[in-house]
mmCIF file of the N, C-alpha and C atoms, coordinates in Angstrom:
data_MODEL
# 
_entry.id   MODEL 
# 
loop_
_atom_site.group_PDB 
_atom_site.id 
_atom_site.type_symbol 
_atom_site.label_atom_id 
_atom_site.label_alt_id 
_atom_site.label_comp_id 
_atom_site.label_asym_id 
_atom_site.label_entity_id 
_atom_site.label_seq_id 
_atom_site.pdbx_PDB_ins_code 
_atom_site.Cartn_x 
_atom_site.Cartn_y 
_atom_site.Cartn_z 
_atom_site.occupancy 
_atom_site.B_iso_or_equiv 
_atom_site.pdbx_formal_charge 
_atom_site.auth_seq_id 
_atom_site.auth_comp_id 
_atom_site.auth_asym_id 
_atom_site.auth_atom_id 
_atom_site.pdbx_PDB_model_num 
ATOM 1   N N  . MET A 1 1  ? -19.787 8.003   0.196   1.00 0.00 ? 1  MET A N  1 
ATOM 2   C CA . MET A 1 1  ? -18.212 7.600   0.234   1.00 0.00 ? 1  MET A CA 1 
ATOM 3   C C  . MET A 1 1  ? -17.901 6.759   -0.901  1.00 0.00 ? 1  MET A C  1 
ATOM 4   N N  . LYS A 1 2  ? -17.035 6.948   -1.762  1.00 0.00 ? 2  LYS A N  1 
ATOM 5   C CA . LYS A 1 2  ? -16.577 6.006   -2.883  1.00 0.00 ? 2  LYS A CA 1 
ATOM 6   C C  . LYS A 1 2  ? -16.181 4.649   -2.442  1.00 0.00 ? 2  LYS A C  1 
ATOM 7   N N  . GLY A 1 3  ? -16.201 3.853   -3.425  1.00 0.00 ? 3  GLY A N  1 
ATOM 8   C CA . GLY A 1 3  ? -15.875 2.339   -3.078  1.00 0.00 ? 3  GLY A CA 1 
ATOM 9   C C  . GLY A 1 3  ? -14.297 2.295   -2.789  1.00 0.00 ? 3  GLY A C  1 
ATOM 10  N N  . ALA A 1 4  ? -13.651 2.946   -3.419  1.00 0.00 ? 4  ALA A N  1 
ATOM 11  C CA . ALA A 1 4  ? -12.057 2.716   -3.204  1.00 0.00 ? 4  ALA A CA 1 
ATOM 12  C C  . ALA A 1 4  ? -11.334 3.979   -3.232  1.00 0.00 ? 4  ALA A C  1 
ATOM 13  N N  . VAL A 1 5  ? -10.079 4.088   -2.783  1.00 0.00 ? 5  VAL A N  1 
ATOM 14  C CA . VAL A 1 5  ? -9.121  4.924   -2.766  1.00 0.00 ? 5  VAL A CA 1 
ATOM 15  C C  . VAL A 1 5  ? -7.987  4.723   -3.791  1.00 0.00 ? 5  VAL A C  1 
ATOM 16  N N  . THR A 1 6  ? -7.589  5.640   -4.438  1.00 0.00 ? 6  THR A N  1 
ATOM 17  C CA . THR A 1 6  ? -6.452  5.353   -5.422  1.00 0.00 ? 6  THR A CA 1 
ATOM 18  C C  . THR A 1 6  ? -5.142  5.183   -4.497  1.00 0.00 ? 6  THR A C  1 
ATOM 19  N N  . ILE A 1 7  ? -4.172  4.627   -5.148  1.00 0.00 ? 7  ILE A N  1 
ATOM 20  C CA . ILE A 1 7  ? -2.825  4.619   -4.664  1.00 0.00 ? 7  ILE A CA 1 
ATOM 21  C C  . ILE A 1 7  ? -2.330  5.974   -4.236  1.00 0.00 ? 7  ILE A C  1 
ATOM 22  N N  . ALA A 1 8  ? -2.389  6.872   -5.220  1.00 0.00 ? 8  ALA A N  1 
ATOM 23  C CA . ALA A 1 8  ? -2.066  8.399   -4.886  1.00 0.00 ? 8  ALA A CA 1 
ATOM 24  C C  . ALA A 1 8  ? -2.624  8.968   -3.925  1.00 0.00 ? 8  ALA A C  1 
ATOM 25  N N  . GLU A 1 9  ? -3.818  8.606   -3.656  1.00 0.00 ? 9  GLU A N  1 
ATOM 26  C CA . GLU A 1 9  ? -4.715  9.298   -2.444  1.00 0.00 ? 9  GLU A CA 1 
ATOM 27  C C  . GLU A 1 9  ? -4.064  8.637   -1.223  1.00 0.00 ? 9  GLU A C  1 
ATOM 28  N N  . TRP A 1 10 ? -3.755  7.380   -1.346  1.00 0.00 ? 10 TRP A N  1 
ATOM 29  C CA . TRP A 1 10 ? -3.319  6.587   0.179   1.00 0.00 ? 10 TRP A CA 1 
ATOM 30  C C  . TRP A 1 10 ? -1.917  7.243   0.238   1.00 0.00 ? 10 TRP A C  1 
ATOM 31  N N  . ILE A 1 11 ? -1.113  7.427   -0.760  1.00 0.00 ? 11 ILE A N  1 
ATOM 32  C CA . ILE A 1 11 ? 0.244   7.976   -0.568  1.00 0.00 ? 11 ILE A CA 1 
ATOM 33  C C  . ILE A 1 11 ? 0.189   9.276   -0.058  1.00 0.00 ? 11 ILE A C  1 
ATOM 34  N N  . ASP A 1 12 ? -0.729  10.158  -0.588  1.00 0.00 ? 12 ASP A N  1 
ATOM 35  C CA . ASP A 1 12 ? -0.843  11.653  0.054   1.00 0.00 ? 12 ASP A CA 1 
ATOM 36  C C  . ASP A 1 12 ? -1.289  11.517  1.573   1.00 0.00 ? 12 ASP A C  1 
ATOM 37  N N  . ARG A 1 13 ? -2.138  10.498  1.934   1.00 0.00 ? 13 ARG A N  1 
ATOM 38  C CA . ARG A 1 13 ? -2.479  10.358  3.318   1.00 0.00 ? 13 ARG A CA 1 
ATOM 39  C C  . ARG A 1 13 ? -1.342  10.133  4.241   1.00 0.00 ? 13 ARG A C  1 
ATOM 40  N N  . PHE A 1 14 ? -0.419  9.188   3.570   1.00 0.00 ? 14 PHE A N  1 
ATOM 41  C CA . PHE A 1 14 ? 0.816   8.839   4.528   1.00 0.00 ? 14 PHE A CA 1 
ATOM 42  C C  . PHE A 1 14 ? 1.563   10.074  4.491   1.00 0.00 ? 14 PHE A C  1 
ATOM 43  N N  . ARG A 1 15 ? 1.712   10.881  3.571   1.00 0.00 ? 15 ARG A N  1 
ATOM 44  C CA . ARG A 1 15 ? 2.561   11.951  3.647   1.00 0.00 ? 15 ARG A CA 1 
ATOM 45  C C  . ARG A 1 15 ? 1.863   13.083  4.661   1.00 0.00 ? 15 ARG A C  1 
ATOM 46  N N  . ALA A 1 16 ? 0.666   13.192  4.343   1.00 0.00 ? 16 ALA A N  1 
ATOM 47  C CA . ALA A 1 16 ? -0.294  14.162  5.411   1.00 0.00 ? 16 ALA A CA 1 
ATOM 48  C C  . ALA A 1 16 ? 0.023   13.803  6.790   1.00 0.00 ? 16 ALA A C  1 
ATOM 49  N N  . VAL A 1 17 ? 0.308   12.609  7.193   1.00 0.00 ? 17 VAL A N  1 
ATOM 50  C CA . VAL A 1 17 ? 0.749   12.312  8.719   1.00 0.00 ? 17 VAL A CA 1 
ATOM 51  C C  . VAL A 1 17 ? 2.128   12.320  8.908   1.00 0.00 ? 17 VAL A C  1 
ATOM 52  N N  . GLY A 1 18 ? 2.984   12.563  8.118   1.00 0.00 ? 18 GLY A N  1 
ATOM 53  C CA . GLY A 1 18 ? 4.487   12.686  8.173   1.00 0.00 ? 18 GLY A CA 1 
ATOM 54  C C  . GLY A 1 18 ? 5.252   11.515  7.753   1.00 0.00 ? 18 GLY A C  1 
ATOM 55  N N  . LEU A 1 19 ? 4.584   10.606  7.214   1.00 0.00 ? 19 LEU A N  1 
ATOM 56  C CA . LEU A 1 19 ? 5.439   9.461   6.662   1.00 0.00 ? 19 LEU A CA 1 
ATOM 57  C C  . LEU A 1 19 ? 6.166   9.801   5.528   1.00 0.00 ? 19 LEU A C  1 
ATOM 58  N N  . ASP A 1 20 ? 7.569   9.526   5.698   1.00 0.00 ? 20 ASP A N  1 
ATOM 59  C CA . ASP A 1 20 ? 8.380   9.526   4.432   1.00 0.00 ? 20 ASP A CA 1 
ATOM 60  C C  . ASP A 1 20 ? 8.649   8.334   3.644   1.00 0.00 ? 20 ASP A C  1 
ATOM 61  N N  . GLU A 1 21 ? 9.395   8.185   2.502   1.00 0.00 ? 21 GLU A N  1 
ATOM 62  C CA . GLU A 1 21 ? 9.465   7.127   1.754   1.00 0.00 ? 21 GLU A CA 1 
ATOM 63  C C  . GLU A 1 21 ? 9.935   5.964   2.529   1.00 0.00 ? 21 GLU A C  1 
ATOM 64  N N  . LEU A 1 22 ? 10.806  6.022   3.297   1.00 0.00 ? 22 LEU A N  1 
ATOM 65  C CA . LEU A 1 22 ? 11.403  5.134   4.321   1.00 0.00 ? 22 LEU A CA 1 
ATOM 66  C C  . LEU A 1 22 ? 10.292  4.514   5.266   1.00 0.00 ? 22 LEU A C  1 
ATOM 67  N N  . ALA A 1 23 ? 9.480   5.385   6.018   1.00 0.00 ? 23 ALA A N  1 
ATOM 68  C CA . ALA A 1 23 ? 8.525   4.782   6.731   1.00 0.00 ? 23 ALA A CA 1 
ATOM 69  C C  . ALA A 1 23 ? 7.346   4.035   5.876   1.00 0.00 ? 23 ALA A C  1 
ATOM 70  N N  . MET A 1 24 ? 7.017   4.664   4.654   1.00 0.00 ? 24 MET A N  1 
ATOM 71  C CA . MET A 1 24 ? 5.896   3.911   3.946   1.00 0.00 ? 24 MET A CA 1 
ATOM 72  C C  . MET A 1 24 ? 6.356   2.480   3.493   1.00 0.00 ? 24 MET A C  1 
ATOM 73  N N  . ARG A 1 25 ? 7.806   2.225   3.276   1.00 0.00 ? 25 ARG A N  1 
ATOM 74  C CA . ARG A 1 25 ? 8.354   1.116   2.835   1.00 0.00 ? 25 ARG A CA 1 
ATOM 75  C C  . ARG A 1 25 ? 8.276   0.105   4.096   1.00 0.00 ? 25 ARG A C  1 
ATOM 76  N N  . LYS A 1 26 ? 8.568   0.696   5.136   1.00 0.00 ? 26 LYS A N  1 
ATOM 77  C CA . LYS A 1 26 ? 8.532   0.095   6.548   1.00 0.00 ? 26 LYS A CA 1 
ATOM 78  C C  . LYS A 1 26 ? 6.991   -0.506  6.806   1.00 0.00 ? 26 LYS A C  1 
ATOM 79  N N  . TRP A 1 27 ? 6.018   0.304   6.581   1.00 0.00 ? 27 TRP A N  1 
ATOM 80  C CA . TRP A 1 27 ? 4.638   -0.072  6.669   1.00 0.00 ? 27 TRP A CA 1 
ATOM 81  C C  . TRP A 1 27 ? 4.426   -1.145  5.860   1.00 0.00 ? 27 TRP A C  1 
ATOM 82  N N  . HIS A 1 28 ? 4.749   -0.951  4.623   1.00 0.00 ? 28 HIS A N  1 
ATOM 83  C CA . HIS A 1 28 ? 4.197   -2.169  3.572   1.00 0.00 ? 28 HIS A CA 1 
ATOM 84  C C  . HIS A 1 28 ? 5.099   -3.466  4.024   1.00 0.00 ? 28 HIS A C  1 
ATOM 85  N N  . ARG A 1 29 ? 6.253   -3.382  4.439   1.00 0.00 ? 29 ARG A N  1 
ATOM 86  C CA . ARG A 1 29 ? 6.880   -4.530  4.752   1.00 0.00 ? 29 ARG A CA 1 
ATOM 87  C C  . ARG A 1 29 ? 6.398   -5.472  6.104   1.00 0.00 ? 29 ARG A C  1 
ATOM 88  N N  . LEU A 1 30 ? 5.977   -4.503  6.909   1.00 0.00 ? 30 LEU A N  1 
ATOM 89  C CA . LEU A 1 30 ? 5.174   -5.050  8.175   1.00 0.00 ? 30 LEU A CA 1 
ATOM 90  C C  . LEU A 1 30 ? 3.990   -5.760  7.895   1.00 0.00 ? 30 LEU A C  1 
ATOM 91  N N  . PHE A 1 31 ? 3.137   -4.902  6.869   1.00 0.00 ? 31 PHE A N  1 
ATOM 92  C CA . PHE A 1 31 ? 2.027   -5.602  6.585   1.00 0.00 ? 31 PHE A CA 1 
ATOM 93  C C  . PHE A 1 31 ? 2.095   -6.770  5.909   1.00 0.00 ? 31 PHE A C  1 
ATOM 94  N N  . GLU A 1 32 ? 3.095   -6.805  4.879   1.00 0.00 ? 32 GLU A N  1 
ATOM 95  C CA . GLU A 1 32 ? 3.366   -8.055  3.981   1.00 0.00 ? 32 GLU A CA 1 
ATOM 96  C C  . GLU A 1 32 ? 3.756   -9.082  5.121   1.00 0.00 ? 32 GLU A C  1 
ATOM 97  N N  . GLU A 1 33 ? 4.610   -9.117  6.016   1.00 0.00 ? 33 GLU A N  1 
ATOM 98  C CA . GLU A 1 33 ? 5.082   -9.827  7.016   1.00 0.00 ? 33 GLU A CA 1 
ATOM 99  C C  . GLU A 1 33 ? 4.000   -10.591 7.871   1.00 0.00 ? 33 GLU A C  1 
ATOM 100 N N  . GLU A 1 34 ? 3.000   -9.555  8.342   1.00 0.00 ? 34 GLU A N  1 
ATOM 101 C CA . GLU A 1 34 ? 2.135   -9.948  9.422   1.00 0.00 ? 34 GLU A CA 1 
ATOM 102 C C  . GLU A 1 34 ? 0.901   -10.473 8.632   1.00 0.00 ? 34 GLU A C  1 
ATOM 103 N N  . ASN A 1 35 ? 0.830   -10.107 7.492   1.00 0.00 ? 35 ASN A N  1 
ATOM 104 C CA . ASN A 1 35 ? -0.880  -10.295 6.862   1.00 0.00 ? 35 ASN A CA 1 
ATOM 105 C C  . ASN A 1 35 ? -0.551  -10.327 5.240   1.00 0.00 ? 35 ASN A C  1 
ATOM 106 N N  . PRO A 1 36 ? 0.298   -11.429 4.612   1.00 0.00 ? 36 PRO A N  1 
ATOM 107 C CA . PRO A 1 36 ? 0.383   -11.214 3.240   1.00 0.00 ? 36 PRO A CA 1 
ATOM 108 C C  . PRO A 1 36 ? -0.802  -11.394 2.627   1.00 0.00 ? 36 PRO A C  1 
ATOM 109 N N  . GLU A 1 37 ? -1.960  -11.972 2.785   1.00 0.00 ? 37 GLU A N  1 
ATOM 110 C CA . GLU A 1 37 ? -3.230  -12.177 2.096   1.00 0.00 ? 37 GLU A CA 1 
ATOM 111 C C  . GLU A 1 37 ? -3.885  -10.784 2.185   1.00 0.00 ? 37 GLU A C  1 
ATOM 112 N N  . GLY A 1 38 ? -3.926  -10.169 3.300   1.00 0.00 ? 38 GLY A N  1 
ATOM 113 C CA . GLY A 1 38 ? -4.679  -8.860  3.406   1.00 0.00 ? 38 GLY A CA 1 
ATOM 114 C C  . GLY A 1 38 ? -4.002  -7.983  2.882   1.00 0.00 ? 38 GLY A C  1 
ATOM 115 N N  . HIS A 1 39 ? -2.617  -7.846  2.741   1.00 0.00 ? 39 HIS A N  1 
ATOM 116 C CA . HIS A 1 39 ? -1.756  -6.922  1.885   1.00 0.00 ? 39 HIS A CA 1 
ATOM 117 C C  . HIS A 1 39 ? -2.176  -6.893  0.424   1.00 0.00 ? 39 HIS A C  1 
ATOM 118 N N  . GLN A 1 40 ? -2.035  -8.347  0.030   1.00 0.00 ? 40 GLN A N  1 
ATOM 119 C CA . GLN A 1 40 ? -2.522  -8.361  -1.333  1.00 0.00 ? 40 GLN A CA 1 
ATOM 120 C C  . GLN A 1 40 ? -3.980  -7.860  -1.670  1.00 0.00 ? 40 GLN A C  1 
ATOM 121 N N  . ARG A 1 41 ? -4.801  -8.200  -0.719  1.00 0.00 ? 41 ARG A N  1 
ATOM 122 C CA . ARG A 1 41 ? -6.341  -7.834  -1.028  1.00 0.00 ? 41 ARG A CA 1 
ATOM 123 C C  . ARG A 1 41 ? -6.283  -6.091  -0.943  1.00 0.00 ? 41 ARG A C  1 
ATOM 124 N N  . PHE A 1 42 ? -5.647  -5.503  -0.143  1.00 0.00 ? 42 PHE A N  1 
ATOM 125 C CA . PHE A 1 42 ? -5.572  -4.015  0.139   1.00 0.00 ? 42 PHE A CA 1 
ATOM 126 C C  . PHE A 1 42 ? -4.932  -3.551  -1.118  1.00 0.00 ? 42 PHE A C  1 
ATOM 127 N N  . LEU A 1 43 ? -3.899  -3.890  -1.608  1.00 0.00 ? 43 LEU A N  1 
ATOM 128 C CA . LEU A 1 43 ? -3.535  -3.624  -2.760  1.00 0.00 ? 43 LEU A CA 1 
ATOM 129 C C  . LEU A 1 43 ? -4.293  -3.733  -4.062  1.00 0.00 ? 43 LEU A C  1 
ATOM 130 N N  . GLU A 1 44 ? -5.058  -4.720  -4.157  1.00 0.00 ? 44 GLU A N  1 
ATOM 131 C CA . GLU A 1 44 ? -5.914  -4.892  -5.256  1.00 0.00 ? 44 GLU A CA 1 
ATOM 132 C C  . GLU A 1 44 ? -7.017  -3.804  -5.061  1.00 0.00 ? 44 GLU A C  1 
ATOM 133 N N  . TRP A 1 45 ? -7.541  -3.625  -3.842  1.00 0.00 ? 45 TRP A N  1 
ATOM 134 C CA . TRP A 1 45 ? -8.712  -2.781  -3.477  1.00 0.00 ? 45 TRP A CA 1 
ATOM 135 C C  . TRP A 1 45 ? -8.311  -1.302  -3.910  1.00 0.00 ? 45 TRP A C  1 
ATOM 136 N N  . LEU A 1 46 ? -6.942  -0.886  -3.817  1.00 0.00 ? 46 LEU A N  1 
ATOM 137 C CA . LEU A 1 46 ? -6.313  0.466   -4.359  1.00 0.00 ? 46 LEU A CA 1 
ATOM 138 C C  . LEU A 1 46 ? -6.236  0.499   -5.645  1.00 0.00 ? 46 LEU A C  1 
ATOM 139 N N  . GLY A 1 47 ? -6.683  -0.631  -6.371  1.00 0.00 ? 47 GLY A N  1 
ATOM 140 C CA . GLY A 1 47 ? -6.629  -0.639  -7.884  1.00 0.00 ? 47 GLY A CA 1 
ATOM 141 C C  . GLY A 1 47 ? -5.218  -0.819  -8.588  1.00 0.00 ? 47 GLY A C  1 
ATOM 142 N N  . ALA A 1 48 ? -4.321  -1.451  -7.693  1.00 0.00 ? 48 ALA A N  1 
ATOM 143 C CA . ALA A 1 48 ? -2.806  -1.620  -8.147  1.00 0.00 ? 48 ALA A CA 1 
ATOM 144 C C  . ALA A 1 48 ? -2.920  -2.751  -9.322  1.00 0.00 ? 48 ALA A C  1 
ATOM 145 N N  . SER A 1 49 ? -2.235  -2.554  -10.163 1.00 0.00 ? 49 SER A N  1 
ATOM 146 C CA . SER A 1 49 ? -2.039  -3.508  -11.455 1.00 0.00 ? 49 SER A CA 1 
ATOM 147 C C  . SER A 1 49 ? -1.365  -4.879  -10.777 1.00 0.00 ? 49 SER A C  1 
ATOM 148 N N  . PRO A 1 50 ? -1.473  -5.940  -11.344 1.00 0.00 ? 50 PRO A N  1 
ATOM 149 C CA . PRO A 1 50 ? -0.782  -7.190  -10.947 1.00 0.00 ? 50 PRO A CA 1 
ATOM 150 C C  . PRO A 1 50 ? 0.779   -7.008  -10.807 1.00 0.00 ? 50 PRO A C  1 
ATOM 151 N N  . GLU A 1 51 ? 1.296   -6.218  -11.703 1.00 0.00 ? 51 GLU A N  1 
ATOM 152 C CA . GLU A 1 51 ? 2.665   -5.844  -11.818 1.00 0.00 ? 51 GLU A CA 1 
ATOM 153 C C  . GLU A 1 51 ? 3.133   -4.985  -10.623 1.00 0.00 ? 51 GLU A C  1 
ATOM 154 N N  . GLN A 1 52 ? 2.122   -4.025  -10.453 1.00 0.00 ? 52 GLN A N  1 
ATOM 155 C CA . GLN A 1 52 ? 2.583   -3.055  -9.259  1.00 0.00 ? 52 GLN A CA 1 
ATOM 156 C C  . GLN A 1 52 ? 2.646   -3.915  -8.036  1.00 0.00 ? 52 GLN A C  1 
ATOM 157 N N  . ILE A 1 53 ? 1.618   -4.736  -7.885  1.00 0.00 ? 53 ILE A N  1 
ATOM 158 C CA . ILE A 1 53 ? 1.503   -5.493  -6.606  1.00 0.00 ? 53 ILE A CA 1 
ATOM 159 C C  . ILE A 1 53 ? 2.697   -6.426  -6.373  1.00 0.00 ? 53 ILE A C  1 
ATOM 160 N N  . ALA A 1 54 ? 3.260   -6.963  -7.489  1.00 0.00 ? 54 ALA A N  1 
ATOM 161 C CA . ALA A 1 54 ? 4.298   -7.852  -7.475  1.00 0.00 ? 54 ALA A CA 1 
ATOM 162 C C  . ALA A 1 54 ? 5.494   -6.969  -6.910  1.00 0.00 ? 54 ALA A C  1 
ATOM 163 N N  . ASP A 1 55 ? 5.609   -5.735  -7.579  1.00 0.00 ? 55 ASP A N  1 
ATOM 164 C CA . ASP A 1 55 ? 6.825   -5.023  -7.074  1.00 0.00 ? 55 ASP A CA 1 
ATOM 165 C C  . ASP A 1 55 ? 6.549   -4.404  -5.697  1.00 0.00 ? 55 ASP A C  1 
ATOM 166 N N  . ILE A 1 56 ? 5.575   -4.177  -5.128  1.00 0.00 ? 56 ILE A N  1 
ATOM 167 C CA . ILE A 1 56 ? 5.409   -3.660  -4.036  1.00 0.00 ? 56 ILE A CA 1 
ATOM 168 C C  . ILE A 1 56 ? 5.651   -4.558  -2.977  1.00 0.00 ? 56 ILE A C  1 
ATOM 169 N N  . ARG A 1 57 ? 5.190   -5.772  -3.273  1.00 0.00 ? 57 ARG A N  1 
ATOM 170 C CA . ARG A 1 57 ? 5.395   -7.000  -2.235  1.00 0.00 ? 57 ARG A CA 1 
ATOM 171 C C  . ARG A 1 57 ? 6.452   -7.615  -2.271  1.00 0.00 ? 57 ARG A C  1 
ATOM 172 N N  . LYS A 1 58 ? 7.609   -7.219  -3.299  1.00 0.00 ? 58 LYS A N  1 
ATOM 173 C CA . LYS A 1 58 ? 9.103   -7.754  -3.013  1.00 0.00 ? 58 LYS A CA 1 
ATOM 174 C C  . LYS A 1 58 ? 9.804   -6.731  -2.136  1.00 0.00 ? 58 LYS A C  1 
ATOM 175 N N  . MET A 1 59 ? 9.331   -5.557  -2.214  1.00 0.00 ? 59 MET A N  1 
ATOM 176 C CA . MET A 1 59 ? 10.037  -4.528  -1.214  1.00 0.00 ? 59 MET A CA 1 
ATOM 177 C C  . MET A 1 59 ? 10.506  -4.981  0.233   1.00 0.00 ? 59 MET A C  1 
# 
């Protein structure tokens, strides 16, 4: 098993289980509200740039 999953792979998984853009945004919003530090670490693990992380966390 490789060490990380790319953002594109993660989005593909979300879509494969039926999540649309609105549902993915809701998932991120809940993650941010309930565990902001975990959300930050998760986005870093996915290899998101600091700019991408800031944009995602603003949603």
